C-alpha angles and dihedrals in degrees: 000000000000112000092232091053091048091052090048092052092047090052092051091049092049091050091049091051091052092047089053094057112107115254088236091066092048093049098044094100094048109110096224096172092052093050091043095051118117097205127058094228091050092050092050093047090051093047101039106015090246139049094216119109136171114236110238135194087202089077120079113201112194110197130132119257088223122034109198091193117034090196092068115032115164115221135176133184126197128171141182091203115125126237096024112185101173145359119210135180121216122187107196100209099038117114085241105029098192100080102170141348123197117200109208132200119229091256095051120106105241095235118116134169134181143139120262137190121241123193095200145339106313150147111273116204131191112206118198117194115204135169086264099052143277121321130182149190123194140189134179114241121198113215114205125203110245090344092286098117 
């Protein structure tokens, strides 16, 4: 059998095995209570076991001061902290404040970017979990209606 064909067949078998896993197993690590929380402090306590963070200048939070469209707010988080395990975004006045949480491997560059939804003008906080604790950076973002200020 040709080596390329063998690799192709092995890939198909691996994909079929993954597809056969029950959804429950795949979703076990998903912190449902944290993402379902209606208060920022509650979401952080569910996700991290505490809502206390240490402000850090080693975290760069890239988010506009004014978001013309709250449905699509670009955000980026970079850090020079060592031993980063996760990067999470919390929007204080959102109906569900925990917007996203990225779990990172030790060899991953702690630099994430995405677009988030914001219901209204609010404090946006990046929370970086390291082996030494929780660190944060925050900025207030003004959400305008229809981009008219």
